[in-house]
C-alpha positions in Angstrom: 9.3 -18.6 -21.3 10.4 -21.0 -23.0 9.5 -22.6 -25.8 10.2 -26.3 -24.3 8.1 -25.3 -21.6 4.8 -25.1 -23.3 3.7 -28.3 -23.9 3.9 -29.2 -19.8 2.0 -26.0 -19.4 -0.5 -27.5 -22.3 -0.6 -31.2 -21.1 -1.8 -29.7 -17.4 -4.3 -28.3 -18.4 -5.8 -30.7 -20.6 -5.3 -33.0 -17.8 -7.7 -30.9 -15.5 -10.0 -30.4 -17.6 -9.6 -34.6 -18.1 -10.1 -35.1 -14.5 -13.3 -32.9 -14.0 -14.8 -34.0 -16.3 -14.2 -38.1 -15.2 -15.5 -36.5 -11.8 -18.7 -35.2 -13.1 -19.4 -38.6 -15.7 -18.3 -40.0 -11.6 -20.7 -38.0 -9.9 -23.5 -38.0 -12.4 -23.2 -41.8 -12.7 -23.2 -42.0 -9.1 -26.3 -40.2 -8.9 -27.8 -42.3 -11.6 -27.3 -44.6 -9.8 -28.7 -43.5 -5.7 -32.0 -42.6 -8.1 -32.4 -46.2 -9.7 -31.7 -47.7 -6.4 -33.8 -45.4 -3.9 -36.7 -45.8 -6.7 -35.9 -49.6 -6.5 -35.7 -49.5 -2.4 -38.8 -47.6 -3.0 -41.2 -50.0 -5.1 -39.9 -53.1 -2.2 -41.7 -50.9 0.6 -44.8 -50.2 -1.6 -44.4 -53.8 -2.3 -43.9 -55.0 1.5 -45.7 -52.1 2.9 -49.0 -52.2 0.1 -48.9 -56.2 -0.7 -48.1 -55.8 -4.5 -47.1 -58.8 -6.1 -46.8 -60.6 -10.0 -49.7 -63.3 -10.3 -48.7 -66.7 -10.9 -51.0 -69.1 -13.2 -50.7 -72.1 -14.0 -52.8 -75.3 -16.1 -54.7 -76.9 -13.8 -57.3 -79.7 -15.8 -58.2 -79.7 -19.4 -61.4 -81.0 -19.7 -63.7 -82.7 -23.2 -66.8 -82.3 -22.5 -67.9 -83.7 -26.4 -66.4 -85.3 -28.8 -68.3 -86.5 -32.0 -67.5 -87.3 -35.3 -67.6 -83.8 -36.5 -65.3 -81.6 -33.5 -63.8 -81.5 -30.2 -65.2 -79.5 -27.6 -62.3 -78.6 -25.6 -62.2 -76.8 -21.7 -58.6 -75.2 -20.3 -58.6 -74.8 -16.7 -56.5 -72.2 -16.1 -56.1 -71.7 -12.3 -54.5 -67.8 -11.5 -53.6 -66.1 -8.3 -53.5 -62.5 -6.9 -51.9 -61.9 -4.2 -52.1 -58.1 -3.9 -55.3 -56.3 -2.6 -56.8 -54.6 -5.4 -59.2 -57.2 -8.1 -56.1 -57.4 -11.7 -57.5 -57.1 -15.2 -57.3 -60.0 -17.3 -57.0 -58.3 -20.7 -56.7 -60.5 -23.1 -56.0 -65.0 -23.3 -54.5 -66.0 -26.3 -54.0 -69.7 -27.3 -53.2 -71.7 -30.1 -53.7 -75.6 -30.5 -50.7 -77.3 -32.2 -49.4 -81.0 -33.4 -46.5 -81.8 -33.8 -45.1 -78.1 -34.2 -48.2 -77.8 -37.1 -51.5 -75.5 -35.7 -54.5 -76.9 -35.2 -56.7 -73.7 -34.3 -55.7 -70.7 -32.6 -57.6 -67.9 -30.8 -58.4 -64.5 -28.9 -59.9 -64.1 -25.9 -60.6 -59.9 -25.3 -61.7 -58.9 -21.5 -62.1 -62.3 -19.9 -62.7 -60.5 -16.8 -61.0 -59.2 -13.2 -59.2 -61.9 -10.9 -60.5 -60.8 -7.3 -58.9 -59.3 -4.4 -56.1 -61.9 -2.2 -57.7 -64.6 -4.1 -57.6 -67.2 -7.3 -59.4 -68.1 -10.2 -60.4 -70.7 -12.7 -60.6 -69.1 -16.1 -62.3 -71.3 -18.8 -60.7 -71.3 -21.8 -63.1 -72.8 -24.9 -61.4 -74.6 -27.2 -63.4 -76.3 -30.4 -61.3 -79.0 -32.8 -63.4 -79.4 -36.6 -62.2 -82.7 -37.6 -63.1 -81.8 -41.6 -60.7 -78.6 -40.9 -57.9 -80.6 -39.8 -58.0 -83.2 -42.3 -58.5 -81.5 -45.4 -55.2 -79.7 -43.8 -52.8 -82.7 -42.9 -53.8 -85.5 -45.1 -51.4 -88.1 -43.0 -54.5 -87.6 -40.1 -56.6 -90.7 -40.5 -58.6 -90.9 -39.4 -59.0 -93.2 -35.7 -56.1 -92.0 -35.2 -54.7 -90.4 -32.0 -52.3 -87.7 -32.1 -50.5 -85.6 -29.8 -51.9 -81.7 -29.0 -49.5 -78.9 -27.1 -52.0 -76.1 -26.1 -49.6 -72.8 -25.5 -51.6 -69.9 -23.2 -51.1 -66.2 -23.1 -52.7 -64.5 -20.0 -52.1 -60.7 -20.3 -53.0 -59.3 -16.8 -52.7 -55.7 -15.2 -50.7 -54.9 -11.8 -50.4 -52.1 -10.3 -46.6 -51.0 -10.0 -45.3 -53.9 -12.4 -47.8 -52.9 -15.1 -49.3 -54.7 -18.3 -47.5 -58.5 -17.2 -47.7 -61.6 -20.3 -47.9 -65.1 -18.1 -47.2 -68.0 -20.7 -49.1 -71.5 -20.1 -48.0 -74.4 -21.8 -49.8 -77.9 -21.5 -49.6 -81.2 -23.6 -51.2 -84.4 -24.5 -53.5 -86.3 -27.2 -56.9 -86.0 -28.7 -58.7 -89.1 -30.8 -59.6 -88.3 -34.2 -62.9 -90.7 -33.8 -64.1 -92.8 -36.7 -67.0 -94.5 -36.8 -67.9 -98.2 -36.0 -68.5 -101.0 -38.7 -72.2 -103.1 -37.8 -73.1 -105.8 -40.2 -75.9 -107.8 -39.0 -74.8 -111.3 -38.4 -78.3 -113.3 -38.5 -81.0 -113.9 -37.7 -82.2 -116.5 -35.1 -86.3 -116.4 -34.3 -87.4 -117.5 -30.5 -90.7 -117.2 -32.0 -92.0 -117.5 -35.0 -96.0 -116.6 -36.4 -97.9 -114.9 -38.5 -99.2 -112.7 -35.3 -95.5 -112.6 -33.3 -92.6 -113.2 -33.9 -89.5 -112.5 -31.4 -86.5 -112.9 -33.2 -82.4 -112.2 -31.8 -79.9 -109.6 -33.6 -76.7 -110.9 -33.7 -74.9 -108.1 -34.7 -71.1 -107.3 -35.6 -69.9 -104.4 -34.1 -65.4 -103.5 -35.4 -64.2 -100.1 -33.8 -61.8 -98.9 -36.0 -60.4 -97.2 -34.1 -56.7 -96.8 -32.7 -58.5 -96.9 -28.9 -61.0 -99.2 -26.8 -65.2 -98.3 -26.2 -66.9 -99.5 -23.7 -70.4 -99.9 -25.6 -72.9 -98.5 -22.8 -76.4 -98.4 -25.5 -76.9 -99.0 -28.3 -80.6 -98.2 -30.2 -81.0 -98.2 -34.1 -83.4 -99.5 -36.8 -83.4 -102.3 -38.5 -85.3 -103.0 -42.2 -85.9 -106.2 -44.1 -86.0 -105.6 -47.6 -86.6 -102.5 -47.6 -89.7 -103.0 -45.0 -88.8 -101.5 -41.9 -89.5 -104.4 -38.4 -88.7 -101.4 -35.7 -86.1 -100.5 -33.8 -84.4 -101.9 -30.2 -82.7 -100.3 -27.8 -80.1 -102.0 -26.0 -78.4 -101.2 -22.9 -75.2 -103.7 -21.7 -71.7 -103.0 -21.3 -69.2 -104.1 -24.2 -66.2 -104.3 -24.3 -64.9 -103.7 -28.1 -61.0 -103.7 -27.6 -59.2 -100.9 -29.9 -59.3 -102.3 -34.0 -61.0 -105.4 -32.4 -64.2 -106.9 -33.1 -67.5 -107.7 -30.7 -70.9 -109.4 -30.8 -73.3 -108.3 -29.4 -77.2 -110.0 -29.1 -80.5 -108.0 -29.2 -84.0 -109.2 -28.9 -86.5 -107.1 -31.5 -90.3 -108.1 -31.6 -92.8 -107.9 -34.2 -96.1 -108.6 -36.2 -95.5 -109.8 -39.5 -98.9 -109.6 -40.4 -98.6 -106.1 -40.3 -96.1 -106.2 -43.2 -98.1 -108.0 -45.5 -97.4 -111.1 -46.8 -93.9 -109.9 -48.9 -91.8 -110.4 -45.4 -93.8 -112.9 -44.2 -92.5 -114.9 -47.3 -89.3 -113.3 -47.8 -88.7 -114.6 -43.6 -89.9 -118.3 -44.2 -87.2 -118.2 -47.2 -84.4 -117.3 -44.7 -82.2 -115.2 -46.0 -83.1 -111.5 -46.8 -81.3 -108.1 -47.4 -80.8 -105.6 -45.0 -80.5 -102.2 -43.2 -79.4 -101.2 -40.5 -79.0 -97.8 -38.6 -78.5 -96.0 -35.5 -76.2 -95.0 -32.5 -74.0 -96.6 -30.6 -73.3 -95.0 -26.9 -69.8 -95.8 -25.1 -66.6 -94.4 -22.8 -63.4 -94.1 -24.0 -60.6 -92.4 -23.0 -61.4 -89.3 -23.5 -64.3 -89.1 -22.6 -67.7 -90.2 -24.3 -68.7 -90.6 -27.0 -71.8 -91.0 -29.1 -71.4 -92.4 -32.6 -73.3 -93.7 -35.5 -73.7 -96.9 -37.3 -75.4 -97.5 -40.9 -75.2 -100.9 -42.7 -77.4 -100.9 -46.3 -77.9 -102.9 -48.9 -76.4 -106.2 -46.1 -77.1 -109.5 -46.9 -78.2 -111.8 -43.3 -78.9 -114.9 -42.6 -82.1 -116.6 -41.3 -81.8 -119.2 -38.2 -85.5 -121.2 -37.2 -85.3 -122.5 -33.3 -85.4 -126.5 -33.3 -89.9 -126.2 -33.1 -92.0 -130.0 -32.4 -88.6 -131.8 -33.5 -87.7 -129.7 -36.7 -84.1 -129.5 -37.2 -82.1 -125.6 -38.4 -82.6 -124.1 -41.6 -79.8 -122.0 -42.3 -78.9 -120.6 -45.6 
């Protein structure tokens, strides 16, 4: 055989080998693809026959059951639907509350229960915002303001066939940073003026320092005139106080000056006095009901006696 023929023989052998490898590869690849298709078909048949499917979840509501100057309790309702014929465990719940990309609070709820077969459950996620923590961390968040928030929730469930699945959820809204209202005893008008029994009308000025309206439903407080308590009053009257606005409320009070000695009587006849007032107001807001404290110490008020027996009004 001539030397010129050898390259042709070697080339044919290489080509035969490459062709065999390509054929083996195609057969192997085809087998793997067939196996994948078979497994996929089996999975679909199992899912169709037994009824396995991925659960779904959605934030159905957000409640603020309690809010005051110190904190806000928030409850996130998440509706989880399980299409499977068996209960599925809710392994973990991760949650994060942020405002403008800044974390306010986060947490983990482990072993959160199970979702019944072919059913749905409302999972309640409690979250508490501590206002002192927020204000000490973010100094630009001022009392009385309303801030945006975003709640992110990851539900981790374990589903047969599918394994562990994470269901991510988000919900946005607004939350207030409440500020206590200012209260002043603008003046005291006396309806009945005697040593045995005095009936007075307290004219209160209430200033709402919040960026949201308040509906005043109830007011209870105690009043001190010249460091002497003349008792308290409880008024139930609906009064609207606009955001950053002022409202005036008249509250009747009855007391017996003789029970407090001559000093209080002399002070009352003097037509002017210092006062202290402390109590609480119950208000409705767009974010729910709130009980807010009111207080004023070291104030000065006017005393006014209504006309009696032809007397003129006397006012300081």
